[in-house]
C-alpha positions as CSV (number, residue, x, y, z in Angstrom):
1,M,4.6,3.1,13.2
2,S,2.8,5.1,10.5
3,V,1.1,3.7,7.4
4,K,3.9,5.2,5.3
5,E,6.5,3.3,7.3
6,D,4.4,0.1,7.2
7,V,4.1,0.3,3.4
8,K,7.8,1.0,2.9
9,M,8.7,-1.9,5.2
10,L,6.4,-4.3,3.3
11,L,7.8,-3.1,-0.1
12,A,11.3,-3.7,1.1
13,K,10.4,-7.1,2.5
14,E,8.9,-8.1,-0.8
15,A,11.6,-6.5,-2.9
16,C,8.9,-4.5,-4.7
17,T,9.2,-0.9,-6.0
18,M,6.6,1.8,-5.7
19,T,6.4,1.8,-9.5
20,K,5.6,-1.9,-9.6
21,L,3.1,-1.4,-6.8
22,A,1.4,1.4,-8.7
23,E,1.2,-0.7,-11.9
24,E,-0.4,-3.6,-10.0
25,M,-2.8,-1.3,-8.1
26,T,-3.9,0.2,-11.5
27,R,-4.4,-3.3,-13.0
28,L,-6.4,-4.6,-10.1
29,S,-8.6,-1.5,-9.5
30,G,-8.9,0.0,-12.9
31,K,-8.0,3.4,-11.3
32,K,-4.8,5.1,-12.4
33,Y,-2.1,5.0,-9.8
34,T,1.5,6.2,-10.2
35,M,4.5,6.0,-8.0
36,K,4.1,9.8,-7.3
37,S,0.4,9.6,-6.5
38,I,1.0,6.8,-3.9
39,S,4.1,8.5,-2.5
40,D,2.2,11.9,-2.2
41,K,-0.8,10.2,-0.4
42,L,1.6,8.5,2.0
43,A,3.4,11.8,2.7
44,R,0.2,13.8,3.2
45,R,-1.5,11.0,5.1
46,T,-4.4,10.9,2.7
47,L,-4.3,7.3,1.7
48,Q,-7.8,5.8,1.9
49,Y,-8.3,2.6,3.9
50,E,-9.5,0.8,0.7
51,E,-6.2,1.9,-1.0
52,F,-4.3,0.5,1.9
53,L,-6.2,-2.8,1.6
54,L,-5.4,-2.8,-2.2
55,I,-1.7,-2.4,-1.4
56,L,-1.9,-5.3,1.0
57,K,-3.6,-7.4,-1.6
58,V,-0.9,-6.6,-4.2
59,L,1.8,-7.5,-1.7
60,K,-0.1,-10.6,-0.5
61,Y,-0.7,-9.5,3.1
62,E,-3.8,-9.2,5.2
63,I,-4.9,-7.4,8.4
64,E,-5.6,-9.6,11.3
65,Y,-7.6,-8.4,14.3
66,K,-6.7,-9.9,17.7
67,R,-8.4,-9.1,20.9
68,I,-6.1,-7.8,23.6
69,P,-6.5,-9.8,26.8
């Protein structure tokens, strides 16, 4: 699964729009995000790791690392 698919799945799961996501990302970070800018980054695969963490924060998710036996 790609980051784009992960983000879209989480947005659907939380019934959140890209526009609402962009507004919350802007509010939390102080950096201007739009639905188009996020969508373009996902399409071009240029989303920064810190931006992905911010998306997870907005949607109230976190990454968990588990060692594979």
